[in-house]
N, C-alpha and C positions, 0 to 999 in steps of 0.2 A: 973882208970882205969876204976870201972864199970858204969860211965860219961859217957864215950867216945862209949861203948857202945850201952848206952842209947839212945848218941848221933848224932848215925846212924842205928839203928832199927826207931826213929821217924824219921831222911830221909826219909827212904823208905817207911817209911806209907805216908809219907805224897806224893810221887810218886807213891803208890799206888792208894791214895784218888784222884793226879787229875786224872790217867789210867782211872781210871774207871766214873767218874763225865766229864769225856770232853773225848766220846772214838773217836773224830776228832783226836786229836793227834796220836792214835795211829797210825791209816790209813793213815797217811800226814808223820807219820815213815817210814813204808810199803812203798809205793811211792819212798820214799826221798832214800832210801839203794836197790831197784830195780836200777832206775833213776841211781846210786853212779856205779852196778856195771855194771848194759850197757854203760856205759861212762867209765868204767875202761876197756870191750871191746873194746871200740867203738874209742879214743883219744887211740896218741901215747905214746906211752913207755914214754918215761920223761916227760911227761903232765899226764901222771895220777899217779902219784904221788902225786902231787899236791887236785886232788880233795876227796881224804877223810881229810883231815882236811876241808877242803870248809862243807863237807853234816856234816861234828860233831857240825862249829862252827853251820850251818845253826836247828840240830836236836835242842840241848837248844836251841837257842834261839824262835825256835817253847815252847818247856822246859817252859823257864821262859816266853813267852809272854801268854800262857796258864792258868800259875798259876795264875797268875797276876787279870787274869780276874777277875771280877767281878760275882755270880749264876746270 
C-alpha cells in the first residue's frame, strides 16, 4: 500500500518538475482552457459536448511532448 502512495507522489513530482522547466506548457494550457470556454459559448449545444474530450486530449498531448523533449 505504501508503494502506491510513493508512486502517486512521484508522478506529481514529475508533473511539477516538467511544469517548472517548461513554463510555456502552463501558458498553452491556459490558452487552451480559454479557447475551450469560448468555444463552449459559441458552438451550438449538441456539438459543444465534443469540445472537452478534444481539449483534454490536446492538453495531455502537449504534456507528453513537453516531458519527452530533451533539455
